[in-house]
Backbone and ligand atoms as CSV (ligand in chain L), in Angstrom:
chain,resi,resn,atom,element,x,y,z
A,1,UNK,N,N,115.883,105.922,122.988
A,1,UNK,CA,C,116.848,107.026,122.983
A,1,UNK,C,C,118.270,106.487,122.846
A,2,UNK,N,N,119.094,107.201,122.119
A,2,UNK,CA,C,120.459,106.697,121.941
A,2,UNK,C,C,121.317,106.800,123.196
A,3,UNK,N,N,122.355,105.996,123.180
A,3,UNK,CA,C,123.249,105.908,124.321
A,3,UNK,C,C,124.598,106.489,123.897
A,4,UNK,N,N,125.186,107.292,124.760
A,4,UNK,CA,C,126.463,107.898,124.441
A,4,UNK,C,C,127.481,107.569,125.523
A,5,UNK,N,N,128.711,107.448,125.100
A,5,UNK,CA,C,129.766,107.153,126.048
A,5,UNK,C,C,130.522,108.415,126.397
A,6,UNK,N,N,130.842,108.514,127.673
A,6,UNK,CA,C,131.633,109.654,128.137
A,6,UNK,C,C,132.822,109.122,128.919
A,7,UNK,N,N,133.925,109.833,128.761
A,7,UNK,CA,C,135.135,109.429,129.445
A,7,UNK,C,C,135.679,110.620,130.208
A,8,UNK,N,N,136.095,110.349,131.423
A,8,UNK,CA,C,136.636,111.405,132.263
A,8,UNK,C,C,138.153,111.302,132.282
A,9,UNK,N,N,138.808,112.406,132.585
A,9,UNK,CA,C,140.259,112.359,132.644
A,9,UNK,C,C,140.752,111.495,133.805
A,10,UNK,N,N,139.862,111.221,134.771
A,10,UNK,CA,C,140.234,110.345,135.869
A,10,UNK,C,C,140.126,108.865,135.478
A,11,UNK,N,N,139.616,108.609,134.279
A,11,UNK,CA,C,139.538,107.235,133.799
A,11,UNK,C,C,138.157,106.636,133.863
A,12,UNK,N,N,137.250,107.348,134.479
A,12,UNK,CA,C,135.877,106.885,134.598
A,12,UNK,C,C,135.169,106.919,133.248
A,13,UNK,N,N,134.463,105.856,132.946
A,13,UNK,CA,C,133.697,105.809,131.687
A,13,UNK,C,C,132.236,105.580,132.015
A,14,UNK,N,N,131.367,106.390,131.462
A,14,UNK,CA,C,129.935,106.311,131.738
A,14,UNK,C,C,129.143,106.291,130.449
A,15,UNK,N,N,128.024,105.620,130.493
A,15,UNK,CA,C,127.103,105.678,129.375
A,15,UNK,C,C,125.930,106.548,129.785
A,16,UNK,N,N,125.562,107.444,128.884
A,16,UNK,CA,C,124.473,108.349,129.171
A,16,UNK,C,C,123.421,108.175,128.083
A,17,UNK,N,N,122.172,108.016,128.531
A,17,UNK,CA,C,121.071,107.935,127.586
A,17,UNK,C,C,120.397,109.293,127.527
A,18,UNK,N,N,120.365,109.889,126.351
A,18,UNK,CA,C,119.812,111.230,126.201
A,18,UNK,C,C,119.377,111.466,124.772
A,19,UNK,N,N,118.541,112.492,124.562
A,19,UNK,CA,C,118.126,112.787,123.189
A,19,UNK,C,C,119.316,113.143,122.304
A,20,UNK,N,N,119.169,112.864,121.006
A,20,UNK,CA,C,120.280,113.059,120.079
A,20,UNK,C,C,120.771,114.498,120.039
A,21,UNK,N,N,119.859,115.450,120.176
A,21,UNK,CA,C,120.277,116.848,120.080
A,21,UNK,C,C,121.109,117.293,121.275
A,22,UNK,N,N,121.086,116.498,122.335
A,22,UNK,CA,C,121.901,116.814,123.508
A,22,UNK,C,C,123.132,115.921,123.599
A,23,UNK,N,N,123.407,115.226,122.499
A,23,UNK,CA,C,124.469,114.212,122.552
A,23,UNK,C,C,125.822,114.754,122.964
A,24,UNK,N,N,126.103,116.021,122.631
A,24,UNK,CA,C,127.434,116.566,122.905
A,24,UNK,C,C,127.507,117.409,124.171
A,25,UNK,N,N,126.396,117.522,124.839
A,25,UNK,CA,C,126.391,118.284,126.083
A,25,UNK,C,C,127.276,117.565,127.100
A,26,UNK,N,N,127.993,118.315,127.925
A,26,UNK,CA,C,128.893,117.646,128.862
A,26,UNK,C,C,128.148,116.837,129.904
A,27,UNK,N,N,128.786,115.805,130.374
A,27,UNK,CA,C,128.215,114.986,131.451
A,27,UNK,C,C,129.160,115.057,132.635
A,28,UNK,N,N,128.587,114.986,133.805
A,28,UNK,CA,C,129.380,115.084,135.020
A,28,UNK,C,C,129.889,113.707,135.439
A,29,UNK,N,N,131.107,113.679,135.899
A,29,UNK,CA,C,131.682,112.433,136.419
A,29,UNK,C,C,131.101,112.183,137.797
A,30,UNK,N,N,130.144,111.273,137.845
A,30,UNK,CA,C,129.406,111.059,139.099
A,30,UNK,C,C,129.572,109.649,139.622
A,31,UNK,N,N,128.836,109.346,140.652
A,31,UNK,CA,C,128.830,108.001,141.207
A,31,UNK,C,C,129.916,107.819,142.250
A,32,UNK,N,N,129.988,106.595,142.798
A,32,UNK,CA,C,130.943,106.329,143.881
A,32,UNK,C,C,132.395,106.604,143.492
A,33,UNK,N,N,132.728,106.374,142.213
A,33,UNK,CA,C,134.108,106.572,141.801
A,33,UNK,C,C,134.290,107.882,141.051
A,34,UNK,N,N,133.248,108.706,141.013
A,34,UNK,CA,C,133.299,109.944,140.246
A,34,UNK,C,C,134.102,111.031,140.937
A,35,UNK,N,N,134.712,111.865,140.109
A,35,UNK,CA,C,135.523,112.948,140.651
A,35,UNK,C,C,134.823,114.300,140.542
A,36,UNK,N,N,133.669,114.332,139.893
A,36,UNK,CA,C,132.894,115.556,139.786
A,36,UNK,C,C,133.274,116.462,138.622
A,37,UNK,N,N,134.241,116.052,137.832
A,37,UNK,CA,C,134.652,116.873,136.677
A,37,UNK,C,C,133.718,116.619,135.516
A,38,UNK,N,N,133.809,117.475,134.500
A,38,UNK,CA,C,133.047,117.261,133.294
A,38,UNK,C,C,133.730,116.225,132.424
A,39,UNK,N,N,132.923,115.358,131.840
A,39,UNK,CA,C,133.469,114.299,131.007
A,39,UNK,C,C,133.326,114.666,129.540
A,40,UNK,N,N,134.136,114.068,128.720
A,40,UNK,CA,C,134.077,114.294,127.275
A,40,UNK,C,C,133.459,113.086,126.596
A,41,UNK,N,N,132.841,113.328,125.448
A,41,UNK,CA,C,132.306,112.219,124.658
A,41,UNK,C,C,133.426,111.274,124.286
A,42,UNK,N,N,133.152,110.003,124.371
A,42,UNK,CA,C,134.117,108.993,123.966
A,42,UNK,C,C,133.608,108.358,122.673
A,43,UNK,N,N,133.967,108.978,121.574
A,43,UNK,CA,C,133.438,108.559,120.277
A,43,UNK,C,C,133.889,107.152,119.910
A,44,UNK,N,N,135.073,106.797,120.331
A,44,UNK,CA,C,135.598,105.472,120.037
A,44,UNK,C,C,134.735,104.373,120.646
A,45,UNK,N,N,134.346,104.587,121.898
A,45,UNK,CA,C,133.514,103.592,122.579
A,45,UNK,C,C,132.141,103.483,121.931
A,46,UNK,N,N,131.634,104.617,121.446
A,46,UNK,CA,C,130.323,104.608,120.806
A,46,UNK,C,C,130.267,103.678,119.602
A,47,UNK,N,N,131.379,103.556,118.920
A,47,UNK,CA,C,131.411,102.756,117.707
A,47,UNK,C,C,131.158,101.268,117.982
A,48,UNK,N,N,131.336,100.864,119.218
A,48,UNK,CA,C,131.166,99.454,119.530
A,48,UNK,C,C,129.713,99.053,119.752
A,49,UNK,N,N,128.871,100.046,119.880
A,49,UNK,CA,C,127.473,99.717,120.110
A,49,UNK,C,C,126.788,99.310,118.824
A,50,UNK,N,N,125.962,98.337,118.937
A,50,UNK,CA,C,125.077,98.016,117.830
A,50,UNK,C,C,123.834,98.854,118.047
A,51,UNK,N,N,123.576,99.771,117.169
A,51,UNK,CA,C,122.395,100.615,117.404
A,51,UNK,C,C,121.123,99.781,117.229
A,52,UNK,N,N,120.395,99.633,118.265
A,52,UNK,CA,C,119.142,98.880,118.142
A,52,UNK,C,C,117.979,99.707,118.663
A,53,UNK,N,N,118.178,100.991,118.691
A,53,UNK,CA,C,117.134,101.861,119.175
A,53,UNK,C,C,115.997,101.922,118.170
A,54,UNK,N,N,114.845,101.803,118.703
A,54,UNK,CA,C,113.675,101.831,117.828
A,54,UNK,C,C,113.431,103.237,117.309
A,55,UNK,N,N,112.889,103.303,116.110
A,55,UNK,CA,C,112.502,104.586,115.568
A,55,UNK,C,C,111.310,105.109,116.356
A,56,UNK,N,N,111.275,106.431,116.514
A,56,UNK,CA,C,110.159,107.023,117.236
A,56,UNK,C,C,108.845,106.717,116.571
A,57,UNK,N,N,108.844,106.867,115.260
A,57,UNK,CA,C,107.684,106.471,114.468
A,57,UNK,C,C,108.179,105.521,113.398
A,58,UNK,N,N,107.402,104.528,113.041
A,58,UNK,CA,C,107.881,103.596,112.013
A,58,UNK,C,C,108.266,104.346,110.737
A,59,UNK,N,N,109.355,103.930,110.171
A,59,UNK,CA,C,109.868,104.581,108.988
A,59,UNK,C,C,109.344,103.883,107.742
A,60,UNK,N,N,108.578,104.626,106.971
A,60,UNK,CA,C,108.074,104.101,105.718
A,60,UNK,C,C,109.084,104.499,104.638
A,61,UNK,N,N,109.774,103.523,104.125
A,61,UNK,CA,C,110.854,103.841,103.196
A,61,UNK,C,C,110.380,103.951,101.758
A,62,UNK,N,N,110.472,105.173,101.280
A,62,UNK,CA,C,110.103,105.447,99.896
A,62,UNK,C,C,111.196,104.987,98.945
A,63,UNK,N,N,112.445,105.216,99.394
A,63,UNK,CA,C,113.572,104.908,98.534
A,63,UNK,C,C,113.794,103.408,98.368
A,64,UNK,N,N,113.237,102.638,99.289
A,64,UNK,CA,C,113.402,101.181,99.191
A,64,UNK,C,C,112.161,100.490,98.657
A,65,UNK,N,N,111.238,101.305,98.202
A,65,UNK,CA,C,109.982,100.731,97.727
A,65,UNK,C,C,110.207,99.755,96.575
A,66,UNK,N,N,109.432,98.715,96.604
A,66,UNK,CA,C,109.523,97.716,95.542
A,66,UNK,C,C,108.252,97.778,94.727
A,67,UNK,N,N,108.261,97.131,93.599
A,67,UNK,CA,C,107.064,97.193,92.778
A,67,UNK,C,C,105.999,96.268,93.366
A,68,UNK,N,N,104.772,96.611,93.057
A,68,UNK,CA,C,103.629,95.930,93.679
A,68,UNK,C,C,103.663,94.413,93.450
A,69,UNK,N,N,104.163,93.997,92.289
A,69,UNK,CA,C,104.197,92.546,92.045
A,69,UNK,C,C,105.308,91.830,92.815
A,70,UNK,N,N,106.118,92.598,93.540
A,70,UNK,CA,C,107.158,91.978,94.372
A,70,UNK,C,C,106.731,91.831,95.841
A,71,UNK,N,N,105.561,92.350,96.139
A,71,UNK,CA,C,105.105,92.361,97.539
A,71,UNK,C,C,104.970,90.951,98.102
A,72,UNK,N,N,104.407,90.039,97.307
A,72,UNK,CA,C,104.230,88.667,97.766
A,72,UNK,C,C,105.579,88.038,98.083
A,73,UNK,N,N,106.552,88.318,97.231
A,73,UNK,CA,C,107.895,87.784,97.437
A,73,UNK,C,C,108.507,88.364,98.713
A,74,UNK,N,N,108.314,89.651,98.898
A,74,UNK,CA,C,108.816,90.306,100.108
A,74,UNK,C,C,108.255,89.634,101.349
A,75,UNK,N,N,106.959,89.349,101.327
A,75,UNK,CA,C,106.310,88.744,102.494
A,75,UNK,C,C,106.857,87.358,102.787
A,76,UNK,N,N,107.243,86.663,101.740
A,76,UNK,CA,C,107.859,85.348,101.948
A,76,UNK,C,C,109.276,85.490,102.499
A,77,UNK,N,N,110.029,86.417,101.906
A,77,UNK,CA,C,111.442,86.588,102.260
A,77,UNK,C,C,111.646,87.298,103.597
A,78,UNK,N,N,110.872,88.304,103.837
A,78,UNK,CA,C,111.044,89.121,105.040
A,78,UNK,C,C,109.718,89.242,105.791
A,79,UNK,N,N,109.250,88.144,106.352
A,79,UNK,CA,C,107.918,88.201,107.011
A,79,UNK,C,C,107.876,89.145,108.202
A,80,UNK,N,N,109.040,89.489,108.754
A,80,UNK,CA,C,109.065,90.369,109.936
A,80,UNK,C,C,108.999,91.837,109.564
A,81,UNK,N,N,109.156,92.147,108.295
A,81,UNK,CA,C,109.104,93.547,107.903
A,81,UNK,C,C,107.810,93.821,107.148
A,82,UNK,N,N,107.065,94.720,107.726
A,82,UNK,CA,C,105.792,95.095,107.119
A,82,UNK,C,C,105.999,95.806,105.802
A,83,UNK,N,N,105.006,95.754,104.977
A,83,UNK,CA,C,105.098,96.470,103.717
A,83,UNK,C,C,103.738,97.088,103.399
A,84,UNK,N,N,103.781,98.313,102.913
A,84,UNK,CA,C,102.523,98.971,102.575
A,84,UNK,C,C,102.008,98.424,101.260
A,85,UNK,N,N,100.750,98.737,100.948
A,85,UNK,CA,C,100.224,98.204,99.708
A,85,UNK,C,C,100.813,98.918,98.483
A,86,UNK,N,N,101.543,100.000,98.746
A,86,UNK,CA,C,102.256,100.680,97.654
A,86,UNK,C,C,103.658,100.081,97.456
A,87,UNK,N,N,104.022,99.145,98.334
A,87,UNK,CA,C,105.314,98.490,98.178
A,87,UNK,C,C,106.435,99.113,98.998
A,88,UNK,N,N,106.111,99.985,99.943
A,88,UNK,CA,C,107.162,100.592,100.766
A,88,UNK,C,C,107.373,99.737,102.022
A,89,UNK,N,N,108.579,99.312,102.262
A,89,UNK,CA,C,108.834,98.587,103.497
A,89,UNK,C,C,108.741,99.524,104.702
A,90,UNK,N,N,108.272,98.990,105.823
A,90,UNK,CA,C,108.117,99.790,107.036
A,90,UNK,C,C,109.077,99.253,108.102
A,91,UNK,N,N,109.962,100.117,108.557
A,91,UNK,CA,C,110.939,99.695,109.550
A,91,UNK,C,C,110.611,100.290,110.896
A,92,UNK,N,N,110.748,99.485,111.931
A,92,UNK,CA,C,110.444,100.004,113.267
A,92,UNK,C,C,111.727,100.302,114.049
A,93,UNK,N,N,112.851,99.818,113.564
A,93,UNK,CA,C,114.091,100.137,114.246
A,93,UNK,C,C,115.245,100.200,113.260
A,94,UNK,N,N,116.265,100.849,113.694
A,94,UNK,CA,C,117.467,101.009,112.890
A,94,UNK,C,C,118.077,99.646,112.556
A,95,UNK,N,N,118.052,98.780,113.547
A,95,UNK,CA,C,118.626,97.442,113.395
A,95,UNK,C,C,117.910,96.661,112.288
A,96,UNK,N,N,116.603,96.749,112.336
A,96,UNK,CA,C,115.771,96.079,111.340
A,96,UNK,C,C,116.043,96.628,109.941
A,97,UNK,N,N,116.171,97.935,109.890
A,97,UNK,CA,C,116.459,98.642,108.646
A,97,UNK,C,C,117.784,98.160,108.051
A,98,UNK,N,N,118.798,98.138,108.908
A,98,UNK,CA,C,120.132,97.697,108.499
A,98,UNK,C,C,120.119,96.253,107.987
A,99,UNK,N,N,119.429,95.396,108.746
A,99,UNK,CA,C,119.360,93.989,108.396
A,99,UNK,C,C,118.710,93.811,107.036
A,100,UNK,N,N,117.707,94.615,106.786
A,100,UNK,CA,C,117.016,94.545,105.513
A,100,UNK,C,C,117.922,94.958,104.361
A,101,UNK,N,N,118.666,96.032,104.594
A,101,UNK,CA,C,119.591,96.512,103.576
A,101,UNK,C,C,120.632,95.442,103.235
A,102,UNK,N,N,121.093,94.766,104.285
A,102,UNK,CA,C,122.084,93.721,104.102
A,102,UNK,C,C,121.486,92.552,103.329
A,103,UNK,N,N,120.323,92.152,103.760
A,103,UNK,CA,C,119.642,90.994,103.186
A,103,UNK,C,C,119.334,91.203,101.703
A,104,UNK,N,N,118.878,92.386,101.393
A,104,UNK,CA,C,118.499,92.656,100.013
A,104,UNK,C,C,119.704,93.058,99.167
A,105,UNK,N,N,120.846,93.222,99.818
A,105,UNK,CA,C,122.045,93.629,99.098
A,105,UNK,C,C,121.888,95.007,98.497
A,106,UNK,N,N,121.105,95.791,99.190
A,106,UNK,CA,C,120.798,97.115,98.688
A,106,UNK,C,C,121.996,98.052,98.858
A,107,UNK,N,N,122.408,98.688,97.766
A,107,UNK,CA,C,123.502,99.641,97.851
A,107,UNK,C,C,122.959,101.048,97.799
A,108,UNK,N,N,123.804,101.998,98.187
A,108,UNK,CA,C,123.302,103.367,98.353
A,108,UNK,C,C,122.802,104.034,97.081
A,109,UNK,N,N,123.337,103.670,95.932
A,109,UNK,CA,C,122.787,104.226,94.705
A,109,UNK,C,C,121.990,103.145,93.984
A,110,UNK,N,N,120.690,103.128,94.207
A,110,UNK,CA,C,119.878,102.031,93.675
A,110,UNK,C,C,119.737,102.101,92.158
A,111,UNK,N,N,119.864,100.937,91.562
A,111,UNK,CA,C,119.664,100.862,90.129
A,111,UNK,C,C,118.212,100.474,89.840
A,112,UNK,N,N,117.602,99.921,90.893
A,112,UNK,CA,C,116.218,99.466,90.769
A,112,UNK,C,C,115.301,100.656,90.487
A,113,UNK,N,N,114.425,100.467,89.572
A,113,UNK,CA,C,113.513,101.537,89.215
A,113,UNK,C,C,112.401,101.671,90.235
A,114,UNK,N,N,112.075,102.897,90.506
A,114,UNK,CA,C,110.947,103.121,91.400
A,114,UNK,C,C,109.647,103.012,90.618
A,115,UNK,N,N,108.712,102.416,91.231
A,115,UNK,CA,C,107.414,102.285,90.569
A,115,UNK,C,C,106.479,103.324,91.158
A,116,UNK,N,N,106.100,104.243,90.334
A,116,UNK,CA,C,105.262,105.324,90.835
A,116,UNK,C,C,103.805,105.161,90.454
A,117,UNK,N,N,103.555,104.240,89.619
A,117,UNK,CA,C,102.200,104.061,89.105
A,117,UNK,C,C,101.242,103.689,90.226
A,118,UNK,N,N,100.280,104.517,90.427
A,118,UNK,CA,C,99.281,104.241,91.449
A,118,UNK,C,C,98.054,103.631,90.822
A,119,UNK,N,N,97.851,104.028,89.556
A,119,UNK,CA,C,96.654,103.603,88.858
A,119,UNK,C,C,96.860,102.204,88.298
A,120,UNK,N,N,95.944,101.364,88.552
A,120,UNK,CA,C,96.017,100.021,88.011
A,120,UNK,C,C,94.995,99.903,86.875
A,121,UNK,N,N,95.513,99.605,85.718
A,121,UNK,CA,C,94.602,99.442,84.564
A,121,UNK,C,C,94.184,97.996,84.443
A,122,UNK,N,N,92.938,97.825,84.306
A,122,UNK,CA,C,92.411,96.473,84.168
A,122,UNK,C,C,92.506,96.049,82.734
A,123,UNK,N,N,93.079,94.884,82.555
A,123,UNK,CA,C,93.208,94.370,81.190
A,123,UNK,C,C,91.847,93.866,80.732
A,124,UNK,N,N,91.519,94.208,79.505
A,124,UNK,CA,C,90.280,93.750,78.935
A,124,UNK,C,C,89.051,94.542,79.404
A,125,UNK,N,N,89.346,95.784,79.794
A,125,UNK,CA,C,88.267,96.668,80.232
A,125,UNK,C,C,87.326,96.989,79.065
A,126,UNK,N,N,86.072,96.872,79.316
A,126,UNK,CA,C,85.121,97.144,78.225
A,126,UNK,C,C,84.677,98.595,78.280
A,127,UNK,N,N,84.472,99.174,77.124
A,127,UNK,CA,C,84.096,100.583,77.066
A,127,UNK,C,C,82.617,100.775,76.834
L,1,ZN,ZN,ZN,136.288,111.733,136.816
């Protein structure tokens, strides 16, 4: 679950772990130094976190899929990242995903062609 920072007008700063859909819900200034007021999200502090939260379910990336003949290369280069037999990399966390994007130099508008061919034709097939 993601972590969010909250800051109180009294100066108290707290980290709250909660589901993403509740990220903006107010948090109470609690604890020994708490004043009991509602705290506001501290978006600036959030930027300092390295998101390493694991994905709830492994993310099978269609957009990052490589062609089947690149799978062996992928396994050599990125042994920690699983790949499906269709060539889709499987990420278990955001951090892993990011690292992969960096490593492969992948930019947001891919020039790489997607390989959609599922059927493998055997060369020299006899009729
Ligand atoms: Zn406070």
